[in-house]
mmCIF file of the N, C-alpha and C atoms, coordinates in Angstrom:
data_MODEL
# 
_entry.id   MODEL 
# 
loop_
_atom_site.group_PDB 
_atom_site.id 
_atom_site.type_symbol 
_atom_site.label_atom_id 
_atom_site.label_alt_id 
_atom_site.label_comp_id 
_atom_site.label_asym_id 
_atom_site.label_entity_id 
_atom_site.label_seq_id 
_atom_site.pdbx_PDB_ins_code 
_atom_site.Cartn_x 
_atom_site.Cartn_y 
_atom_site.Cartn_z 
_atom_site.occupancy 
_atom_site.B_iso_or_equiv 
_atom_site.pdbx_formal_charge 
_atom_site.auth_seq_id 
_atom_site.auth_comp_id 
_atom_site.auth_asym_id 
_atom_site.auth_atom_id 
_atom_site.pdbx_PDB_model_num 
ATOM 1   N N  . MET A 1 1  ? -5.291  -7.437  -2.089  1.00 0.00 ? 1  MET A N  1 
ATOM 2   C CA . MET A 1 1  ? -6.357  -7.037  -0.677  1.00 0.00 ? 1  MET A CA 1 
ATOM 3   C C  . MET A 1 1  ? -5.927  -5.713  -0.188  1.00 0.00 ? 1  MET A C  1 
ATOM 4   N N  . GLN A 1 2  ? -6.345  -5.307  -0.927  1.00 0.00 ? 2  GLN A N  1 
ATOM 5   C CA . GLN A 1 2  ? -5.653  -3.808  -0.513  1.00 0.00 ? 2  GLN A CA 1 
ATOM 6   C C  . GLN A 1 2  ? -6.917  -2.612  -0.984  1.00 0.00 ? 2  GLN A C  1 
ATOM 7   N N  . PRO A 1 3  ? -7.517  -2.378  0.097   1.00 0.00 ? 3  PRO A N  1 
ATOM 8   C CA . PRO A 1 3  ? -8.955  -1.716  -0.037  1.00 0.00 ? 3  PRO A CA 1 
ATOM 9   C C  . PRO A 1 3  ? -8.402  -0.148  -0.898  1.00 0.00 ? 3  PRO A C  1 
ATOM 10  N N  . VAL A 1 4  ? -9.190  0.124   -2.057  1.00 0.00 ? 4  VAL A N  1 
ATOM 11  C CA . VAL A 1 4  ? -9.557  0.824   -2.702  1.00 0.00 ? 4  VAL A CA 1 
ATOM 12  C C  . VAL A 1 4  ? -9.965  2.654   -2.204  1.00 0.00 ? 4  VAL A C  1 
ATOM 13  N N  . LYS A 1 5  ? -9.108  3.587   -2.690  1.00 0.00 ? 5  LYS A N  1 
ATOM 14  C CA . LYS A 1 5  ? -9.621  4.366   -1.827  1.00 0.00 ? 5  LYS A CA 1 
ATOM 15  C C  . LYS A 1 5  ? -10.935 5.591   -2.107  1.00 0.00 ? 5  LYS A C  1 
ATOM 16  N N  . THR A 1 6  ? -10.991 5.231   -3.794  1.00 0.00 ? 6  THR A N  1 
ATOM 17  C CA . THR A 1 6  ? -12.155 5.736   -4.698  1.00 0.00 ? 6  THR A CA 1 
ATOM 18  C C  . THR A 1 6  ? -13.518 4.740   -4.353  1.00 0.00 ? 6  THR A C  1 
ATOM 19  N N  . THR A 1 7  ? -13.179 3.846   -3.874  1.00 0.00 ? 7  THR A N  1 
ATOM 20  C CA . THR A 1 7  ? -14.306 2.893   -3.816  1.00 0.00 ? 7  THR A CA 1 
ATOM 21  C C  . THR A 1 7  ? -14.995 2.645   -2.352  1.00 0.00 ? 7  THR A C  1 
ATOM 22  N N  . PRO A 1 8  ? -16.269 2.710   -1.700  1.00 0.00 ? 8  PRO A N  1 
ATOM 23  C CA . PRO A 1 8  ? -17.008 3.757   -0.774  1.00 0.00 ? 8  PRO A CA 1 
ATOM 24  C C  . PRO A 1 8  ? -16.668 2.245   0.065   1.00 0.00 ? 8  PRO A C  1 
ATOM 25  N N  . LEU A 1 9  ? -16.934 2.325   0.937   1.00 0.00 ? 9  LEU A N  1 
ATOM 26  C CA . LEU A 1 9  ? -16.683 1.304   2.581   1.00 0.00 ? 9  LEU A CA 1 
ATOM 27  C C  . LEU A 1 9  ? -17.760 0.358   1.795   1.00 0.00 ? 9  LEU A C  1 
ATOM 28  N N  . PHE A 1 10 ? -18.852 0.345   1.968   1.00 0.00 ? 10 PHE A N  1 
ATOM 29  C CA . PHE A 1 10 ? -20.145 -0.336  1.870   1.00 0.00 ? 10 PHE A CA 1 
ATOM 30  C C  . PHE A 1 10 ? -20.117 -1.687  0.678   1.00 0.00 ? 10 PHE A C  1 
ATOM 31  N N  . ALA A 1 11 ? -18.983 -0.379  -0.532  1.00 0.00 ? 11 ALA A N  1 
ATOM 32  C CA . ALA A 1 11 ? -18.820 -1.788  -2.048  1.00 0.00 ? 11 ALA A CA 1 
ATOM 33  C C  . ALA A 1 11 ? -17.904 -2.557  -1.564  1.00 0.00 ? 11 ALA A C  1 
ATOM 34  N N  . VAL A 1 12 ? -16.884 -2.260  -0.877  1.00 0.00 ? 12 VAL A N  1 
ATOM 35  C CA . VAL A 1 12 ? -15.688 -2.900  -0.305  1.00 0.00 ? 12 VAL A CA 1 
ATOM 36  C C  . VAL A 1 12 ? -16.270 -4.084  0.068   1.00 0.00 ? 12 VAL A C  1 
ATOM 37  N N  . GLY A 1 13 ? -17.284 -3.609  1.489   1.00 0.00 ? 13 GLY A N  1 
ATOM 38  C CA . GLY A 1 13 ? -17.752 -5.007  2.030   1.00 0.00 ? 13 GLY A CA 1 
ATOM 39  C C  . GLY A 1 13 ? -18.592 -5.927  1.297   1.00 0.00 ? 13 GLY A C  1 
ATOM 40  N N  . TYR A 1 14 ? -19.204 -5.124  0.338   1.00 0.00 ? 14 TYR A N  1 
ATOM 41  C CA . TYR A 1 14 ? -19.913 -5.856  -0.803  1.00 0.00 ? 14 TYR A CA 1 
ATOM 42  C C  . TYR A 1 14 ? -18.588 -6.939  -2.072  1.00 0.00 ? 14 TYR A C  1 
ATOM 43  N N  . GLN A 1 15 ? -17.933 -5.852  -2.233  1.00 0.00 ? 15 GLN A N  1 
ATOM 44  C CA . GLN A 1 15 ? -17.072 -7.180  -3.271  1.00 0.00 ? 15 GLN A CA 1 
ATOM 45  C C  . GLN A 1 15 ? -16.350 -8.709  -2.506  1.00 0.00 ? 15 GLN A C  1 
ATOM 46  N N  . LYS A 1 16 ? -16.148 -8.599  -1.408  1.00 0.00 ? 16 LYS A N  1 
ATOM 47  C CA . LYS A 1 16 ? -15.904 -9.564  -0.656  1.00 0.00 ? 16 LYS A CA 1 
ATOM 48  C C  . LYS A 1 16 ? -16.873 -10.854 -0.819  1.00 0.00 ? 16 LYS A C  1 
ATOM 49  N N  . PRO A 1 17 ? -18.003 -10.486 0.031   1.00 0.00 ? 17 PRO A N  1 
ATOM 50  C CA . PRO A 1 17 ? -19.468 -11.540 -0.834  1.00 0.00 ? 17 PRO A CA 1 
ATOM 51  C C  . PRO A 1 17 ? -19.385 -11.857 -1.960  1.00 0.00 ? 17 PRO A C  1 
ATOM 52  N N  . GLN A 1 18 ? -19.472 -10.951 -3.137  1.00 0.00 ? 18 GLN A N  1 
ATOM 53  C CA . GLN A 1 18 ? -19.574 -11.489 -4.214  1.00 0.00 ? 18 GLN A CA 1 
ATOM 54  C C  . GLN A 1 18 ? -18.407 -12.278 -5.115  1.00 0.00 ? 18 GLN A C  1 
ATOM 55  N N  . GLN A 1 19 ? -17.414 -12.014 -4.359  1.00 0.00 ? 19 GLN A N  1 
ATOM 56  C CA . GLN A 1 19 ? -16.483 -12.961 -5.324  1.00 0.00 ? 19 GLN A CA 1 
ATOM 57  C C  . GLN A 1 19 ? -16.231 -14.096 -4.574  1.00 0.00 ? 19 GLN A C  1 
ATOM 58  N N  . THR A 1 20 ? -16.739 -14.076 -3.293  1.00 0.00 ? 20 THR A N  1 
ATOM 59  C CA . THR A 1 20 ? -17.433 -15.857 -2.932  1.00 0.00 ? 20 THR A CA 1 
ATOM 60  C C  . THR A 1 20 ? -18.121 -16.394 -3.527  1.00 0.00 ? 20 THR A C  1 
ATOM 61  N N  . HIS A 1 21 ? -19.235 -15.649 -3.170  1.00 0.00 ? 21 HIS A N  1 
ATOM 62  C CA . HIS A 1 21 ? -20.404 -16.404 -3.615  1.00 0.00 ? 21 HIS A CA 1 
ATOM 63  C C  . HIS A 1 21 ? -21.137 -16.214 -5.441  1.00 0.00 ? 21 HIS A C  1 
ATOM 64  N N  . ASN A 1 22 ? -19.790 -16.122 -6.337  1.00 0.00 ? 22 ASN A N  1 
ATOM 65  C CA . ASN A 1 22 ? -19.669 -15.435 -7.790  1.00 0.00 ? 22 ASN A CA 1 
ATOM 66  C C  . ASN A 1 22 ? -20.368 -16.840 -8.614  1.00 0.00 ? 22 ASN A C  1 
ATOM 67  N N  . VAL A 1 23 ? -20.332 -18.050 -8.221  1.00 0.00 ? 23 VAL A N  1 
ATOM 68  C CA . VAL A 1 23 ? -19.808 -19.383 -9.269  1.00 0.00 ? 23 VAL A CA 1 
ATOM 69  C C  . VAL A 1 23 ? -21.688 -19.726 -8.785  1.00 0.00 ? 23 VAL A C  1 
ATOM 70  N N  . GLN A 1 24 ? -22.385 -19.270 -7.704  1.00 0.00 ? 24 GLN A N  1 
ATOM 71  C CA . GLN A 1 24 ? -23.859 -19.651 -7.628  1.00 0.00 ? 24 GLN A CA 1 
ATOM 72  C C  . GLN A 1 24 ? -24.480 -18.169 -6.847  1.00 0.00 ? 24 GLN A C  1 
ATOM 73  N N  . PRO A 1 25 ? -25.622 -18.448 -7.469  1.00 0.00 ? 25 PRO A N  1 
ATOM 74  C CA . PRO A 1 25 ? -26.740 -17.427 -7.307  1.00 0.00 ? 25 PRO A CA 1 
ATOM 75  C C  . PRO A 1 25 ? -26.654 -17.251 -5.595  1.00 0.00 ? 25 PRO A C  1 
ATOM 76  N N  . VAL A 1 26 ? -26.847 -16.218 -5.386  1.00 0.00 ? 26 VAL A N  1 
ATOM 77  C CA . VAL A 1 26 ? -27.470 -15.812 -3.689  1.00 0.00 ? 26 VAL A CA 1 
ATOM 78  C C  . VAL A 1 26 ? -28.605 -16.476 -3.216  1.00 0.00 ? 26 VAL A C  1 
ATOM 79  N N  . LYS A 1 27 ? -29.279 -17.416 -3.645  1.00 0.00 ? 27 LYS A N  1 
ATOM 80  C CA . LYS A 1 27 ? -30.826 -17.607 -2.888  1.00 0.00 ? 27 LYS A CA 1 
ATOM 81  C C  . LYS A 1 27 ? -30.588 -17.524 -1.313  1.00 0.00 ? 27 LYS A C  1 
ATOM 82  N N  . GLN A 1 28 ? -29.881 -18.298 -0.977  1.00 0.00 ? 28 GLN A N  1 
ATOM 83  C CA . GLN A 1 28 ? -30.448 -18.427 0.852   1.00 0.00 ? 28 GLN A CA 1 
ATOM 84  C C  . GLN A 1 28 ? -29.006 -17.671 1.030   1.00 0.00 ? 28 GLN A C  1 
ATOM 85  N N  . PRO A 1 29 ? -29.827 -16.209 1.818   1.00 0.00 ? 29 PRO A N  1 
ATOM 86  C CA . PRO A 1 29 ? -28.255 -15.578 2.165   1.00 0.00 ? 29 PRO A CA 1 
ATOM 87  C C  . PRO A 1 29 ? -27.624 -15.880 3.626   1.00 0.00 ? 29 PRO A C  1 
ATOM 88  N N  . PRO A 1 30 ? -26.051 -15.629 3.373   1.00 0.00 ? 30 PRO A N  1 
ATOM 89  C CA . PRO A 1 30 ? -25.064 -16.346 4.332   1.00 0.00 ? 30 PRO A CA 1 
ATOM 90  C C  . PRO A 1 30 ? -25.003 -15.628 5.553   1.00 0.00 ? 30 PRO A C  1 
ATOM 91  N N  . CYS A 1 31 ? -25.427 -16.086 6.683   1.00 0.00 ? 31 CYS A N  1 
ATOM 92  C CA . CYS A 1 31 ? -24.288 -15.490 8.354   1.00 0.00 ? 31 CYS A CA 1 
ATOM 93  C C  . CYS A 1 31 ? -24.971 -14.066 8.150   1.00 0.00 ? 31 CYS A C  1 
ATOM 94  N N  . SER A 1 32 ? -23.886 -13.319 8.951   1.00 0.00 ? 32 SER A N  1 
ATOM 95  C CA . SER A 1 32 ? -24.848 -12.133 9.257   1.00 0.00 ? 32 SER A CA 1 
ATOM 96  C C  . SER A 1 32 ? -25.142 -10.817 7.984   1.00 0.00 ? 32 SER A C  1 
ATOM 97  N N  . GLN A 1 33 ? -24.394 -11.445 6.999   1.00 0.00 ? 33 GLN A N  1 
ATOM 98  C CA . GLN A 1 33 ? -24.296 -10.556 5.388   1.00 0.00 ? 33 GLN A CA 1 
ATOM 99  C C  . GLN A 1 33 ? -25.639 -10.239 4.869   1.00 0.00 ? 33 GLN A C  1 
ATOM 100 N N  . SER A 1 34 ? -26.709 -11.306 5.166   1.00 0.00 ? 34 SER A N  1 
ATOM 101 C CA . SER A 1 34 ? -27.401 -11.396 4.406   1.00 0.00 ? 34 SER A CA 1 
ATOM 102 C C  . SER A 1 34 ? -28.352 -10.301 4.466   1.00 0.00 ? 34 SER A C  1 
ATOM 103 N N  . ASP A 1 35 ? -28.366 -9.219  5.614   1.00 0.00 ? 35 ASP A N  1 
ATOM 104 C CA . ASP A 1 35 ? -28.960 -7.832  5.124   1.00 0.00 ? 35 ASP A CA 1 
ATOM 105 C C  . ASP A 1 35 ? -28.599 -6.878  4.391   1.00 0.00 ? 35 ASP A C  1 
ATOM 106 N N  . THR A 1 36 ? -27.377 -7.227  4.928   1.00 0.00 ? 36 THR A N  1 
ATOM 107 C CA . THR A 1 36 ? -26.627 -6.205  3.482   1.00 0.00 ? 36 THR A CA 1 
ATOM 108 C C  . THR A 1 36 ? -26.572 -6.443  2.585   1.00 0.00 ? 36 THR A C  1 
ATOM 109 N N  . LEU A 1 37 ? -26.211 -7.753  1.810   1.00 0.00 ? 37 LEU A N  1 
ATOM 110 C CA . LEU A 1 37 ? -26.658 -8.435  0.428   1.00 0.00 ? 37 LEU A CA 1 
ATOM 111 C C  . LEU A 1 37 ? -28.346 -7.786  0.141   1.00 0.00 ? 37 LEU A C  1 
ATOM 112 N N  . SER A 1 38 ? -29.145 -8.169  0.905   1.00 0.00 ? 38 SER A N  1 
ATOM 113 C CA . SER A 1 38 ? -30.779 -8.055  0.218   1.00 0.00 ? 38 SER A CA 1 
ATOM 114 C C  . SER A 1 38 ? -30.833 -6.807  0.049   1.00 0.00 ? 38 SER A C  1 
ATOM 115 N N  . LEU A 1 39 ? -30.072 -6.070  0.995   1.00 0.00 ? 39 LEU A N  1 
ATOM 116 C CA . LEU A 1 39 ? -30.055 -4.483  1.101   1.00 0.00 ? 39 LEU A CA 1 
ATOM 117 C C  . LEU A 1 39 ? -29.798 -4.073  -0.451  1.00 0.00 ? 39 LEU A C  1 
ATOM 118 N N  . ILE A 1 40 ? -28.688 -4.459  -0.941  1.00 0.00 ? 40 ILE A N  1 
ATOM 119 C CA . ILE A 1 40 ? -27.694 -3.854  -1.907  1.00 0.00 ? 40 ILE A CA 1 
ATOM 120 C C  . ILE A 1 40 ? -28.733 -4.651  -3.141  1.00 0.00 ? 40 ILE A C  1 
ATOM 121 N N  . ARG A 1 41 ? -28.673 -5.728  -3.051  1.00 0.00 ? 41 ARG A N  1 
ATOM 122 C CA . ARG A 1 41 ? -29.661 -6.317  -4.252  1.00 0.00 ? 41 ARG A CA 1 
ATOM 123 C C  . ARG A 1 41 ? -31.295 -5.358  -4.608  1.00 0.00 ? 41 ARG A C  1 
ATOM 124 N N  . LEU A 1 42 ? -31.414 -5.186  -3.623  1.00 0.00 ? 42 LEU A N  1 
ATOM 125 C CA . LEU A 1 42 ? -32.783 -4.522  -3.623  1.00 0.00 ? 42 LEU A CA 1 
ATOM 126 C C  . LEU A 1 42 ? -32.750 -2.952  -4.379  1.00 0.00 ? 42 LEU A C  1 
ATOM 127 N N  . LEU A 1 43 ? -31.473 -1.987  -3.721  1.00 0.00 ? 43 LEU A N  1 
ATOM 128 C CA . LEU A 1 43 ? -30.938 -1.286  -4.633  1.00 0.00 ? 43 LEU A CA 1 
ATOM 129 C C  . LEU A 1 43 ? -30.570 -1.468  -6.334  1.00 0.00 ? 43 LEU A C  1 
ATOM 130 N N  . MET A 1 44 ? -29.487 -2.705  -5.981  1.00 0.00 ? 44 MET A N  1 
ATOM 131 C CA . MET A 1 44 ? -29.547 -2.549  -7.779  1.00 0.00 ? 44 MET A CA 1 
ATOM 132 C C  . MET A 1 44 ? -30.764 -2.915  -8.584  1.00 0.00 ? 44 MET A C  1 
ATOM 133 N N  . CYS A 1 45 ? -31.935 -3.694  -7.596  1.00 0.00 ? 45 CYS A N  1 
ATOM 134 C CA . CYS A 1 45 ? -32.650 -4.330  -8.158  1.00 0.00 ? 45 CYS A CA 1 
ATOM 135 C C  . CYS A 1 45 ? -33.796 -3.240  -9.414  1.00 0.00 ? 45 CYS A C  1 
ATOM 136 N N  . SER A 1 46 ? -33.718 -2.571  -8.395  1.00 0.00 ? 46 SER A N  1 
ATOM 137 C CA . SER A 1 46 ? -34.080 -1.112  -8.141  1.00 0.00 ? 46 SER A CA 1 
ATOM 138 C C  . SER A 1 46 ? -34.572 -0.383  -9.375  1.00 0.00 ? 46 SER A C  1 
ATOM 139 N N  . SER A 1 47 ? -32.222 0.085   -9.246  1.00 0.00 ? 47 SER A N  1 
ATOM 140 C CA . SER A 1 47 ? -32.008 0.711   -10.005 1.00 0.00 ? 47 SER A CA 1 
ATOM 141 C C  . SER A 1 47 ? -31.992 -0.096  -11.554 1.00 0.00 ? 47 SER A C  1 
# 
């Protein structure tokens, strides 16, 4: 659980939920991170 200096802050916040919801696809956005997850997923899908 040590922060990576080379990793941007948004990536650190994204890696946490990714590990938690690694087994099942995130169809239903959890808690308040739905905005962040949807934004990142949209960016990844676009690229």
